N, C-alpha and C positions, 0 to 999 in steps of 0.2 A: 546231184548227191554225192556227198564225200567219198573218198577211197579209204577202204581199210589198211591197216598193216601191213596185211597179207595178199595185198594187191601188187603192193613192191616187191614179192619173191614168188617171180615168174615160173620157176621150176621146183621148189618143195614148198613145203606146207609142213605147221608143227603139229598136225593132230595125225597120231596113231589109227588106224581102222583095225576094229577085231575085226578076225576070218568071219564072224556071222555078218558085220558090217560090210565084209568086202562080197560075200554071197549075195546080200540083199543089192548094193551097187551093181554088179554085175546083171543080175537080173533086171533091175531097173533099165540099164544100156539096152538091154535086148527089146524092153517096151512089153515088158510083163506088167501088169496091175500089181496093187496090192493085195487082192483077193488072190491073183493067182500064183505070187510069190509065196503066200501064206500057205496054199496047197500044198507047193513046192517043197516047200521048207517045213512044213508039218507045224506050222507056228500060229497063232490066232492071228486076225487082220488087224487088229488093234496093237500087236507087237509090232507087225511090220510098218504101221502108222507111224508108230514113236522111232524106228530104226530110219524112217526115211526124213522124219523132223532132223534128228541127230544129226544124220548125213547131211541135209540141207545146212545147218549150223556149222558143223565142222569143215565144210567146203565153201563157208561164207556166201551161199548160195542165195537168188530171189525164188528159183523155180526149178524145175526138173531140170530143164533144156541147161540150164546154167549150171545146175549143181553135174554133172555127166561131163559138160564142157571142163570143166575145172577139175574134175576126176582124171581125165586124160592130161591135162597140163599138170596136175601135182604127179603124174605116174601113178595111179590108183588102178586105173584100167589102162590096157594097151588093147591095139588093134590085134 
């Protein structure tokens, strides 16, 4: 599989995350399901599904584990 142009940027990323995307990403990193995130943030599950889809695209990730790993790498999440 070919590398994207973002694979060459180890500690930065061109996409900006909204505050809501950051909330969703943090909840995902804590292991919450989309349904649980929706309940906590008082949004619909479909809305959370879309946030997750956008986060996967913005982080250039293939799955949730890869997304969380990239989020730490890009500085979107911290310990």
